[in-house]
C-alpha positions, 0 to 999 in steps of 0.5 A: 424605081417606078411609083404610080399613084392612082386616085380611084379604086378602079385605076388601082386595081387595073395597075395592080393587075398590069404591074404585079411587080409594084408593091402596094403601099399606104403607110409602109410601116411594115414594107419599109422595114423589110426594104431597109433590112434588105429582105425586100427589093423594090422594083416600084410602088403602087401608092394607095394613099390617094384612093378615096375608097380606101379611106374613112370610117363609116357606120350604119345600123348593121356594120362599121366599115374601115378603109384599108388605108385609113390610119390606125391612130384615127381608129383608136380615137373614133372606135372606142366602143370596139375596145379590143380593136382600139386597145390593139391599135394603140400598141402598134409602134410609136404615135408617128407609126400609128399615124401612118400604119393601116389595117390593110397593111397589117392584114396583108403582111399576115404576121402571126404577131400582127396586133390588130388581127386577134381584135378583128377576129373576135369582132367577126370582121370581114375583109372587102377585096377588089380584083380585076374580075370581081369584088368579094368579101371574106372573114379575116380567118379565111384571109390569113393562110400562113406566116406572111401568106394570104388568100389574096388572088393575083391582082387583088387589093384589100379595100376595107374591113367591115365589122358587124354592129353587135353588143360586144364588150371586149378587151385586148392585151399583149406581152412583149419584151418591153412595155411599148413599141414591141412585137408581141410575144403573144397577144389576146383579144376576148369578147362577149356579146352582152345580149346573147352570152356568145364568146370570142377568144383569139390569140396572136404569135402562138400559131402560124397565123392569128387564130380564134380559139374554139375550145377556149370559146366553148368553155368561156361561153359556158359561164359567159351566158350565166350571171354567176361569177366563174369559179376558179375551177372554171377558169382553170378549165379555160386555161387548159382549153387555151393551151389545147388551141394554140401551137406556140414555138421557140424563137428569139423572142420567147420559148413555147412554154412561156408563150403558152403560159402567158396566153392562158393567163391573159385569157383568164384575166381578160375573161374575169375583167369582162364578166366582172364589169357586166 
């Protein structure tokens, strides 16, 4: 088995284009599970852990940039102001897993239940991508195509996630079969811009990809932009909008009706918490 460890992004992109059979790896927390269960056979790996451009958390006046291979454990420690994202990454596996797992891996795997994805969506995150012909940037929603499928082109690597600096107040929650180290039955992130009243709601594990919920956002913004406490009727409308936005399925983790009920209930509770604390 081949193992190549470039030290620059340019070299990594070159190897990725020339050796497409190599699996990119940083934390390996998703890939090695598939290898151990025989779902993926490795011809070799492209080890990205030494590429400096894929590491680090940098802030400026406009955005926060998180390297695609930067460990999730550090994200939780350093980005507490992005509460939904910090709350999501601390639910990823054990402390040992979080010390290795990365946002780039979570995005590239494109699991509908990827824990970080709803949080990235509500924070309007963009993905920086580098390939043999160009570097480009796209919203997270455009990267996620279908279960375990992304819009990455041949030879491309995820380089970083960039999140705009805005006055978001946000929360994340998920439901699983136990309290920790579990794949989500459903997950939800909710955010509100405290200056404009703009609202964001996203959910995971209730559609082919993690997704924003536009009908629910429209209802949410009706009372998020007001200083009034939302009525029970308004919250009931929010739940109905959530159900209209999602497309859950039955599988070995849950039934579609339970997923719909749990997702709508979590959105309601997170919306109440956000608006009660403003």
